[in-house]
C-alpha positions in Angstrom: -189.1 -34.9 -64.1 -186.5 -32.2 -63.6 -183.1 -32.3 -62.1 -180.9 -29.3 -61.1 -177.2 -30.3 -61.0 -174.3 -28.1 -59.7 -171.4 -28.5 -62.1 -167.8 -27.4 -61.4 -165.4 -26.4 -64.2 -167.8 -24.8 -66.7 -166.3 -21.4 -67.6 -167.1 -20.5 -71.2 -169.5 -20.9 -74.1 -167.6 -24.0 -75.3 -168.1 -25.6 -71.9 -171.8 -24.8 -72.1 -172.2 -26.3 -75.6 -170.2 -29.4 -74.6 -172.4 -30.1 -71.5 -175.6 -29.4 -73.4 -174.6 -31.8 -76.2 -173.5 -34.6 -73.9 -176.7 -34.4 -71.7 -179.0 -34.0 -74.7 -177.6 -37.3 -76.1 -178.9 -39.2 -73.0 -182.0 -41.2 -74.0 -185.0 -39.7 -72.3 -183.8 -36.1 -72.0 -186.2 -33.5 -73.4 -184.6 -30.2 -72.4 -181.2 -29.0 -71.1 -180.5 -25.5 -69.7 -177.0 -24.5 -68.7 -176.4 -21.4 -66.5 -172.7 -20.6 -66.6 -172.9 -17.9 -63.9 -174.7 -20.1 -61.4 -172.7 -23.2 -62.6 -175.9 -25.2 -62.8 -177.5 -27.6 -65.4 -181.2 -28.0 -65.3 -182.5 -31.1 -67.1 -186.0 -32.3 -68.0 -186.2 -36.0 -68.6 -188.4 -39.1 -68.7 -187.7 -41.0 -65.4 -188.8 -44.2 -67.2 -185.8 -43.9 -69.6 -183.0 -42.4 -67.5 -182.1 -41.0 -64.1 -179.8 -38.5 -62.4 -176.9 -41.0 -62.3 -176.9 -41.2 -66.1 -177.1 -37.4 -66.4 -174.2 -37.0 -64.0 -172.2 -39.6 -65.8 -172.7 -37.8 -69.1 -171.4 -34.6 -67.6 -168.5 -36.2 -65.8 -167.5 -38.1 -69.0 -166.8 -34.6 -70.5 -164.4 -33.7 -67.7 -166.6 -31.7 -65.4 -167.4 -32.4 -61.8 -171.0 -32.7 -60.6 -171.2 -31.5 -57.0 
């Protein structure tokens, strides 16, 4: 399954790396793509292991807002 999340507060390469690392650490995530210009995070994951709520929490725990 794939989720596209709009994330507020990402402005630089460090932000991108932080979000990628946090989301990649969620069990069941297979791929993470961050687009700084569009302020989106696209995540491929196994719905039997995780869901959008866990993905959003991982991003918000790093100090970013998921819209």
